[in-house]
DSSP file (Angstrom, degrees, kcal/mol; ACC not computed):
  #  RESIDUE AA STRUCTURE BP1 BP2  ACC     N-H-->O    O-->H-N    N-H-->O    O-->H-N    TCO  KAPPA ALPHA  PHI   PSI    X-CA   Y-CA   Z-CA
    1    1 A M     >        0   0    0      0, 0.0     4,-1.9     0, 0.0     5,-0.1   0.000 360.0 360.0 360.0 -41.7   -3.3  -21.9   10.8
    2    2 A D  H  >  +     0   0    0      1,-0.2     4,-2.6     2,-0.2     5,-0.2   0.860 360.0  57.6 -59.8 -36.2   -6.9  -20.9    9.7
    3    3 A D  H  > S+     0   0    0      1,-0.2     4,-2.4     2,-0.2    -1,-0.2   0.908 106.3  47.4 -60.7 -42.4   -6.1  -17.4   11.0
    4    4 A L  H  > S+     0   0    0      2,-0.2     4,-2.8     1,-0.2    -1,-0.2   0.858 110.4  52.3 -69.9 -33.8   -3.1  -17.1    8.7
    5    5 A K  H  X S+     0   0    0     -4,-1.9     4,-2.3     2,-0.2    -2,-0.2   0.925 112.2  45.8 -66.2 -42.4   -5.2  -18.4    5.7
    6    6 A Q  H  X S+     0   0    0     -4,-2.6     4,-2.4     2,-0.2    -2,-0.2   0.897 113.1  50.0 -66.8 -37.5   -7.8  -15.7    6.5
    7    7 A L  H  X S+     0   0    0     -4,-2.4     4,-2.9     2,-0.2     5,-0.2   0.937 109.2  51.5 -63.2 -46.9   -5.1  -13.1    6.9
    8    8 A R  H  X S+     0   0    0     -4,-2.8     4,-2.4     1,-0.2    -2,-0.2   0.928 111.3  47.7 -57.7 -45.2   -3.6  -14.2    3.5
    9    9 A C  H  X S+     0   0    0     -4,-2.3     4,-2.4     1,-0.2    -1,-0.2   0.919 111.8  50.2 -61.5 -44.1   -7.0  -13.8    1.8
   10   10 A K  H  X S+     0   0    0     -4,-2.4     4,-2.1     1,-0.2    -2,-0.2   0.896 112.3  47.5 -62.7 -41.8   -7.5  -10.4    3.4
   11   11 A L  H  X S+     0   0    0     -4,-2.9     4,-2.3     2,-0.2    -1,-0.2   0.859 110.9  51.1 -68.0 -35.9   -4.1   -9.2    2.3
   12   12 A L  H  X S+     0   0    0     -4,-2.4     4,-2.2    -5,-0.2    -2,-0.2   0.879 110.0  49.2 -70.4 -37.7   -4.7  -10.5   -1.2
   13   13 A V  H  X S+     0   0    0     -4,-2.4     4,-2.1     2,-0.2    -2,-0.2   0.928 112.9  47.3 -64.0 -44.1   -8.0   -8.7   -1.5
   14   14 A K  H  X S+     0   0    0     -4,-2.1     4,-2.4     1,-0.2    -2,-0.2   0.888 110.5  53.5 -64.5 -37.6   -6.4   -5.5   -0.2
   15   15 A R  H  X S+     0   0    0     -4,-2.3     4,-2.3     1,-0.2    -1,-0.2   0.911 107.7  50.1 -63.3 -41.7   -3.5   -6.0   -2.7
   16   16 A A  H  X S+     0   0    0     -4,-2.2     4,-1.9     2,-0.2    -1,-0.2   0.888 110.3  49.6 -63.6 -39.8   -6.0   -6.3   -5.6
   17   17 A E  H  X S+     0   0    0     -4,-2.1     4,-2.0     1,-0.2    -2,-0.2   0.912 113.0  47.2 -65.3 -40.7   -7.8   -3.2   -4.6
   18   18 A L  H  X S+     0   0    0     -4,-2.4     4,-2.8     1,-0.2    -2,-0.2   0.855 109.2  53.8 -68.7 -34.3   -4.5   -1.2   -4.4
   19   19 A A  H  X S+     0   0    0     -4,-2.3     4,-2.5     2,-0.2    -1,-0.2   0.888 109.1  48.5 -68.0 -37.4   -3.3   -2.6   -7.7
   20   20 A A  H  X S+     0   0    0     -4,-1.9     4,-2.4     2,-0.2    -2,-0.2   0.908 112.5  48.7 -66.5 -40.3   -6.5   -1.3   -9.3
   21   21 A R  H  X S+     0   0    0     -4,-2.0     4,-2.1     2,-0.2    -2,-0.2   0.923 113.0  47.6 -63.7 -43.3   -6.1    2.1   -7.7
   22   22 A R  H  X S+     0   0    0     -4,-2.8     4,-2.4     2,-0.2    -2,-0.2   0.922 111.6  50.0 -64.5 -43.6   -2.4    2.2   -8.8
   23   23 A D  H  X S+     0   0    0     -4,-2.5     4,-2.6     1,-0.2    -1,-0.2   0.900 109.6  51.4 -63.6 -39.3   -3.4    1.1  -12.4
   24   24 A N  H  X S+     0   0    0     -4,-2.4     4,-2.4     1,-0.2    -1,-0.2   0.906 109.5  50.6 -63.5 -40.6   -6.1    3.9  -12.5
   25   25 A A  H  X S+     0   0    0     -4,-2.1     4,-2.2     2,-0.2    -2,-0.2   0.894 110.5  49.2 -65.5 -39.3   -3.5    6.4  -11.4
   26   26 A H  H  X S+     0   0    0     -4,-2.4     4,-1.7     2,-0.2    -2,-0.2   0.912 110.3  50.3 -66.0 -41.4   -1.2    5.3  -14.1
   27   27 A R  H  <>S+     0   0    0     -4,-2.6     5,-2.2     1,-0.2     6,-0.2   0.913 110.9  50.0 -62.9 -40.3   -3.9    5.5  -16.7
   28   28 A H  H ><5S+     0   0    0     -4,-2.4     3,-1.7     1,-0.2    -2,-0.2   0.916 108.0  53.0 -62.2 -42.2   -4.7    9.0  -15.5
   29   29 A A  H 3<5S+     0   0    0     -4,-2.2    -1,-0.2     1,-0.3    -2,-0.2   0.827 106.4  52.6 -64.7 -30.4   -1.0   10.0  -15.7
   30   30 A R  T 3<5S-     0   0    0     -4,-1.7    -1,-0.3    -5,-0.1    -2,-0.2   0.418 114.3-120.7 -84.7   4.4   -0.9    8.8  -19.4
   31   31 A R  T X 5 +     0   0    0     -3,-1.7     3,-1.8    -4,-0.2    -3,-0.2   0.904  50.2 165.7  58.6  44.3   -3.9   11.0  -20.0
   32   32 A A  T 3 <S+     0   0    0     -5,-2.2    -4,-0.1     1,-0.3    -1,-0.1   0.766  73.3  57.4 -62.3 -23.3   -6.1    8.1  -21.2
   33   33 A S  T 3  S-     0   0    0      1,-0.3    -1,-0.3    -6,-0.2    -2,-0.1   0.527 124.3 -83.3 -86.2  -5.1   -9.1   10.3  -20.9
   34   34 A G    <   -     0   0    0     -3,-1.8    -1,-0.3    -4,-0.1     3,-0.1  -0.611  57.8 -47.8 128.9 172.3   -7.7   12.9  -23.3
   35   35 A P  S    S-     0   0    0      0, 0.0    -4,-0.0     0, 0.0    -3,-0.0  -0.110  71.6 -73.3 -71.9 172.3   -5.3   15.8  -23.5
   36   36 A L        -     0   0    0      1,-0.1     7,-0.1     2,-0.1     6,-0.0  -0.288  58.9 -93.3 -62.9 152.8   -5.3   18.8  -21.1
   37   37 A N        -     0   0    0      1,-0.1     6,-0.1     5,-0.1    -1,-0.1  -0.392  29.1-129.1 -63.2 140.6   -8.1   21.3  -21.4
   38   38 A P  S    S+     0   0    0      0, 0.0     2,-0.4     0, 0.0    -1,-0.1   0.744  85.4  94.7 -68.7 -20.1   -7.1   24.2  -23.7
   39   39 A D  S  > S-     0   0    0      1,-0.1     4,-2.2     2,-0.0     5,-0.1  -0.600  74.2-142.5 -76.1 128.7   -8.1   26.7  -21.1
   40   40 A F  H  > S+     0   0    0     -2,-0.4     4,-1.9     1,-0.2    -1,-0.1   0.880  98.6  51.0 -59.6 -43.2   -5.1   27.8  -19.0
   41   41 A A  H  > S+     0   0    0      1,-0.2     4,-1.6     2,-0.2    -1,-0.2   0.902 111.5  47.6 -61.5 -41.9   -7.0   28.0  -15.7
   42   42 A E  H  > S+     0   0    0      1,-0.2     4,-2.7     2,-0.2    -1,-0.2   0.867 108.0  56.6 -69.2 -35.5   -8.4   24.5  -16.2
   43   43 A Q  H  X S+     0   0    0     -4,-2.2     4,-2.7     2,-0.2    -2,-0.2   0.895 104.6  52.5 -56.9 -42.8   -5.0   23.2  -17.1
   44   44 A A  H  X S+     0   0    0     -4,-1.9     4,-2.0     2,-0.2    -2,-0.2   0.924 111.3  46.3 -63.5 -43.9   -3.7   24.4  -13.7
   45   45 A V  H  X S+     0   0    0     -4,-1.6     4,-2.5     2,-0.2    -2,-0.2   0.929 112.5  50.6 -64.4 -45.4   -6.5   22.6  -11.9
   46   46 A E  H  X S+     0   0    0     -4,-2.7     4,-2.4     1,-0.2    -2,-0.2   0.885 109.1  51.3 -61.4 -39.4   -5.8   19.4  -14.0
   47   47 A R  H  X S+     0   0    0     -4,-2.7     4,-2.0     2,-0.2    -1,-0.2   0.897 108.6  50.7 -65.6 -39.5   -2.2   19.6  -13.2
   48   48 A Q  H  X S+     0   0    0     -4,-2.0     4,-2.0     1,-0.2    -2,-0.2   0.918 110.4  50.4 -62.2 -43.2   -2.9   19.8   -9.5
   49   49 A N  H  X S+     0   0    0     -4,-2.5     4,-2.8     1,-0.2     5,-0.2   0.907 106.0  56.3 -60.9 -40.5   -5.2   16.8   -9.9
   50   50 A D  H  X S+     0   0    0     -4,-2.4     4,-2.7     1,-0.2    -1,-0.2   0.907 105.7  50.8 -56.8 -43.5   -2.4   15.0  -11.6
   51   51 A E  H  X S+     0   0    0     -4,-2.0     4,-1.9     2,-0.2    -1,-0.2   0.903 111.2  47.6 -63.1 -41.9   -0.1   15.6   -8.7
   52   52 A V  H  X S+     0   0    0     -4,-2.0     4,-2.1     2,-0.2    -2,-0.2   0.930 113.2  48.1 -64.8 -44.4   -2.7   14.2   -6.2
   53   53 A V  H  X S+     0   0    0     -4,-2.8     4,-2.5     1,-0.2    -2,-0.2   0.885 109.0  54.2 -67.1 -37.9   -3.3   11.2   -8.4
   54   54 A A  H  X S+     0   0    0     -4,-2.7     4,-2.3    -5,-0.2    -1,-0.2   0.902 108.0  49.2 -59.5 -41.4    0.4   10.6   -8.7
   55   55 A R  H  X S+     0   0    0     -4,-1.9     4,-2.7     2,-0.2    -2,-0.2   0.888 109.3  53.0 -64.7 -39.8    0.8   10.5   -4.9
   56   56 A I  H  X S+     0   0    0     -4,-2.1     4,-2.5     2,-0.2    -2,-0.2   0.933 110.2  47.8 -61.1 -45.8   -2.2    8.1   -4.7
   57   57 A G  H  X S+     0   0    0     -4,-2.5     4,-2.3     2,-0.2    -2,-0.2   0.906 112.5  48.5 -61.7 -43.1   -0.4    5.8   -7.2
   58   58 A E  H  X S+     0   0    0     -4,-2.3     4,-2.2     2,-0.2    -2,-0.2   0.901 111.7  49.4 -66.2 -41.1    2.9    6.1   -5.3
   59   59 A S  H  X S+     0   0    0     -4,-2.7     4,-2.3     2,-0.2    -2,-0.2   0.912 111.3  49.0 -63.3 -44.2    1.1    5.3   -2.0
   60   60 A A  H  X S+     0   0    0     -4,-2.5     4,-2.5     1,-0.2    -2,-0.2   0.911 110.0  51.6 -64.1 -41.6   -0.6    2.3   -3.5
   61   61 A T  H  X S+     0   0    0     -4,-2.3     4,-1.9     1,-0.2    -2,-0.2   0.907 111.6  47.1 -61.4 -42.0    2.7    1.0   -4.9
   62   62 A A  H  X S+     0   0    0     -4,-2.2     4,-1.9     2,-0.2    -1,-0.2   0.889 112.6  49.0 -67.0 -39.3    4.3    1.3   -1.5
   63   63 A E  H  X S+     0   0    0     -4,-2.3     4,-2.4     2,-0.2    -2,-0.2   0.876 108.6  53.5 -69.7 -35.8    1.4   -0.4    0.3
   64   64 A I  H  X S+     0   0    0     -4,-2.5     4,-2.7     2,-0.2    -1,-0.2   0.918 108.2  50.8 -63.1 -42.6    1.5   -3.3   -2.3
   65   65 A A  H  X S+     0   0    0     -4,-1.9     4,-2.1     2,-0.2    -2,-0.2   0.918 110.0  49.7 -61.1 -42.4    5.2   -3.8   -1.5
   66   66 A A  H  X S+     0   0    0     -4,-1.9     4,-2.3     2,-0.2    -2,-0.2   0.902 111.0  49.4 -62.5 -42.6    4.5   -3.9    2.2
   67   67 A I  H  X S+     0   0    0     -4,-2.4     4,-2.5     1,-0.2    -2,-0.2   0.904 108.9  52.7 -65.6 -40.3    1.7   -6.5    1.6
   68   68 A D  H  X S+     0   0    0     -4,-2.7     4,-1.9     1,-0.2    -1,-0.2   0.892 109.1  49.5 -62.0 -38.3    4.0   -8.6   -0.5
   69   69 A R  H  X S+     0   0    0     -4,-2.1     4,-2.4     2,-0.2    -1,-0.2   0.911 110.1  51.4 -64.6 -42.6    6.6   -8.6    2.3
   70   70 A A  H  X S+     0   0    0     -4,-2.3     4,-2.3     1,-0.2    -2,-0.2   0.904 109.0  50.0 -60.5 -42.1    3.8   -9.6    4.8
   71   71 A L  H  X S+     0   0    0     -4,-2.5     4,-2.0     1,-0.2    -1,-0.2   0.883 110.6  50.7 -65.9 -36.7    2.8  -12.5    2.5
   72   72 A G  H  X S+     0   0    0     -4,-1.9     4,-1.8     2,-0.2    -2,-0.2   0.896 109.0  50.7 -66.5 -39.5    6.5  -13.5    2.3
   73   73 A R  H  X>S+     0   0    0     -4,-2.4     5,-2.9     2,-0.2     6,-1.0   0.871 108.3  52.9 -65.3 -36.2    6.8  -13.4    6.1
   74   74 A I  H ><5S+     0   0    0     -4,-2.3     3,-1.0     4,-0.2    -2,-0.2   0.946 110.0  47.9 -60.9 -46.7    3.6  -15.6    6.4
   75   75 A D  H 3<5S+     0   0    0     -4,-2.0    -2,-0.2     1,-0.2    -1,-0.2   0.829 114.1  47.5 -64.3 -30.7    5.2  -18.2    4.0
   76   76 A Q  H 3<5S-     0   0    0     -4,-1.8    -1,-0.2    -5,-0.1    -2,-0.2   0.518 113.7-116.4 -86.0  -7.3    8.5  -18.1    6.0
   77   77 A G  T <<5S+     0   0    0     -3,-1.0    -3,-0.2    -4,-0.7    -2,-0.1   0.706  88.1 110.0  77.7  19.7    6.7  -18.4    9.4
   78   78 A L    > < +     0   0    0     -5,-2.9     3,-1.8    -6,-0.2    -4,-0.2   0.312  35.3 133.1-109.3   7.4    7.9  -15.0   10.5
   79   79 A Y  T 3  S+     0   0    0     -6,-1.0     3,-0.1     1,-0.3    22,-0.1  -0.360  73.1  22.2 -62.5 134.0    4.6  -13.1   10.4
   80   80 A G  T 3  S+     0   0    0     20,-0.3     9,-3.4     1,-0.3     2,-0.5   0.449  97.1 112.7  90.2   0.5    4.1  -11.1   13.5
   81   81 A I  B <  S-A   88   0A   0     -3,-1.8    -1,-0.3     7,-0.2     7,-0.2  -0.919  75.9-110.6-108.9 130.7    7.8  -10.9   14.4
   82   82 A C     >  -     0   0    0      5,-3.4     4,-1.3    -2,-0.5    20,-0.2  -0.369  17.3-145.8 -61.5 127.6    9.6   -7.6   14.2
   83   83 A A  T  4 S+     0   0    0     18,-3.3    -1,-0.2     1,-0.1    19,-0.1   0.680  95.6  40.8 -68.5 -18.1   12.0   -7.5   11.3
   84   84 A R  T  4 S+     0   0    0     17,-0.3    -1,-0.1     3,-0.1    18,-0.1   0.903 130.6  15.8 -95.7 -56.3   14.4   -5.3   13.3
   85   85 A C  T  4 S-     0   0    0      2,-0.1    -2,-0.1     3,-0.0     3,-0.1   0.631  89.8-126.9-100.8 -15.6   14.5   -6.5   16.9
   86   86 A G     <  +     0   0    0     -4,-1.3     2,-0.1     1,-0.3    -3,-0.1   0.488  64.4 131.2  83.9   3.0   12.9  -10.0   16.5
   87   87 A E        -     0   0    0      1,-0.1    -5,-3.4    -6,-0.1    -1,-0.3  -0.443  67.8 -88.1 -83.0 162.4   10.3   -9.4   19.2
   88   88 A A  B     -A   81   0A   0     -7,-0.2     2,-0.4    -2,-0.1    -7,-0.2  -0.433  39.5-123.6 -68.9 144.2    6.6  -10.1   18.7
   89   89 A I        -     0   0    0     -9,-3.4     5,-0.1    -2,-0.1    14,-0.1  -0.758  36.0 -99.3 -87.7 132.6    4.5   -7.3   17.1
   90   90 A D    >>  -     0   0    0     -2,-0.4     4,-1.8     1,-0.2     3,-0.8  -0.255  26.4-133.5 -51.7 129.2    1.6   -6.3   19.3
   91   91 A P  H 3> S+     0   0    0      0, 0.0     4,-2.1     0, 0.0     5,-0.2   0.821 106.1  59.8 -57.9 -31.2   -1.6   -8.1   17.9
   92   92 A R  H 3> S+     0   0    0      2,-0.2     4,-1.9     1,-0.2     5,-0.2   0.879 105.3  48.7 -65.1 -36.3   -3.4   -4.7   18.1
   93   93 A R  H <> S+     0   0    0     -3,-0.8     4,-2.7     2,-0.2    -1,-0.2   0.899 111.5  48.9 -68.0 -39.4   -0.9   -3.2   15.7
   94   94 A L  H  < S+     0   0    0     -4,-1.8    -2,-0.2     2,-0.2    -1,-0.2   0.820 109.7  53.0 -70.0 -31.0   -1.2   -6.1   13.3
   95   95 A E  H  < S+     0   0    0     -4,-2.1    -1,-0.2    -5,-0.2    -2,-0.2   0.906 114.6  40.8 -68.1 -40.9   -5.0   -5.8   13.5
   96   96 A A  H  < S+     0   0    0     -4,-1.9    -2,-0.2     1,-0.3    -1,-0.2   0.861 136.7  16.6 -74.6 -36.1   -4.8   -2.1   12.6
   97   97 A R    ><  -     0   0    0     -4,-2.7     3,-2.2    -5,-0.2    -1,-0.3  -0.755  69.4-174.4-139.6  86.7   -2.0   -2.6   10.0
   98   98 A P  T 3  S+     0   0    0      0, 0.0    -4,-0.1     0, 0.0   -18,-0.1   0.623  83.2  54.5 -63.6 -13.4   -1.8   -6.3    9.0
   99   99 A Y  T 3  S+     0   0    0    -20,-0.1     2,-0.1   -19,-0.0   -29,-0.1   0.248  75.4 132.9-104.4  13.9    1.3   -5.8    6.9
  100  100 A A    <   -     0   0    0     -3,-2.2   -20,-0.3    -7,-0.2   -11,-0.1  -0.441  30.7-178.2 -64.3 134.9    3.4   -4.1    9.6
  101  101 A D        +     0   0    0     -2,-0.1   -18,-3.3     2,-0.1     2,-0.4   0.376  62.3  62.6-114.6  -0.4    6.9   -5.6    9.8
  102  102 A L  S    S-     0   0    0    -20,-0.2   -20,-0.1   -19,-0.1    -1,-0.0  -0.965  81.5-119.3-124.8 143.6    8.1   -3.6   12.7
  103  103 A C     >  -     0   0    0     -2,-0.4     4,-2.6     1,-0.1     5,-0.2  -0.304  40.1-101.3 -68.5 165.6    7.0   -3.4   16.3
  104  104 A L  H  > S+     0   0    0      1,-0.2     4,-2.4     2,-0.2     5,-0.2   0.885 121.7  53.4 -59.1 -41.9    5.8    0.0   17.4
  105  105 A S  H  > S+     0   0    0      1,-0.2     4,-1.2     2,-0.2    -1,-0.2   0.922 113.3  42.4 -62.3 -45.6    9.1    0.7   19.3
  106  106 A C  H  > S+     0   0    0      1,-0.2     4,-0.8     2,-0.2    -1,-0.2   0.864 111.9  55.5 -68.4 -36.6   11.2    0.0   16.2
  107  107 A S  H >< S+     0   0    0     -4,-2.6     3,-0.7     1,-0.2    -2,-0.2   0.884 105.6  51.8 -62.5 -40.0    8.8    1.9   14.0
  108  108 A D  H 3< S+     0   0    0     -4,-2.4    -1,-0.2     1,-0.2    -2,-0.2   0.833 106.6  54.0 -66.7 -31.4    9.1    4.9   16.1
  109  109 A K  H 3<        0   0    0     -4,-1.2    -1,-0.2     1,-0.2    -2,-0.2   0.674 360.0 360.0 -73.7 -17.1   12.9    4.8   15.9
  110  110 A Q    <<        0   0    0     -4,-0.8    -1,-0.2    -3,-0.7    -2,-0.2   0.472 360.0 360.0 -79.7 360.0   12.8    4.8   12.1
C-alpha cells in the first residue's frame, strides 16, 4: 500500500511538471512574448520553433492523460494489470513507464 502511495505522489509530481510544460507551450503559441520578428528569415525560424513547441505541448497533454488513467487504475485496484489482456504488466516496464496500461506484448500489437 505504501508503494502505491509513493507511486501516486511520483505520478502527481510528474503530472504537475507536464502541466507546466504544456502551459508554457500554450503561452508560446499565443505569442505571449510578442509578435513575430519583422525580419522574414527570423520569422521562418520562429515558425519552426512554434512547431517544435506545439509538439512538446501535444506530447505533454498525451502524457498527462496517461498519468490520469494510471491514477484511476490505482483507485480502482487495477494498477499493473494490462488493460487489454488482463495479465500482469512486468514490474520493469512499470518502473520505466509507471503509467503504462498495456503489457509489452499488447503494446507491440498496437
